[in-house]
C-alpha positions, 0 to 999 in steps of 0.5 A: 758812420761819422757825424759833425754838429755845428751850432755856433750860429753867431758866425752866421754873417755876410762876412763869413759867407764871403770868406766860405764862398771860395772854399767850395765848388762852383756848383755849391757856390751857385747853390748858396747864392740862390738863397735870399737870406744870409742863414741859407747861404751860410748853412749851404756853405758851411754844411758842404765844408763839414762834409768835406771835413768829415771825408778828409779827402780833397779829391771830393771837394771839386766833384759835382754832386748828382741828384736822384729823382727825388732831389737827394744829393750824392757823390758818384762813387763816393760815401753816402752822406746826409746834410740838415740845417735849421736856424739853431744848427747844422748836422751832417753825417757820412757813412759807407751805408745809407744814412740820414740826418735831420736837425730841428729847433724845438718847434711848437706843433699845432694840433692840425699838424700833429693829426696830419703827420703823426700816426695814432700811436705817435699822437698818443705818445706826444699827448702823454709827454710833459714837454709836447713840443720836445716829443714832437720835434723828436718824432719829426727828426726821426721821420725826416732822418728816415726819409732822407736815408731812403732818399725818397722825398715826402710824397703824402701825409699818410706816408709821414704817418707811417714812416717810423712804423715801417722803419721798425719793420726790419725785414721791409727796409733793412733799417738797423737803427734810429738815434736821436740826440737832444740839446737845449735848443735843437734835437737831431736824429740819424737813420742808418741801414 
């Protein structure tokens, strides 16, 4: 498994977007330019270049991405990869096995959101934490990383409530581990089979 995290978001400028555009495939350029804001364009371009850096193989630079029925990108006959970005940073992971990564800035969750997406045990865990926002963000990134690893997308709030419970059942999902890393500004989690 190889991971890169980029958090110097001061580089997110129109000039940097213009510089990065010719460095990616035509497909990725089109995707980047669909974003209306510089942040989205920058993250789209930078994340793909980070994946390329990890792969270290120029042959993948021009390959078009394929998408499964839930929108998860993949490279035919290529390694597994996962991309995530937020306004605080970009995270990418590449592995020979299915992998998912999610990065989020520390976010405040309303009581309604906590009720909808966390299981009862998770809600109790968040309520017991001194920093409830960090506790929620930690759980959210873990859930997103698992969903990205599985490539299923988010179908319902009930699914989100059960994601981590199911991921602990090694016999059902084959999940080996979820790792979470924290900084002052963001939290990211990685899920691996």
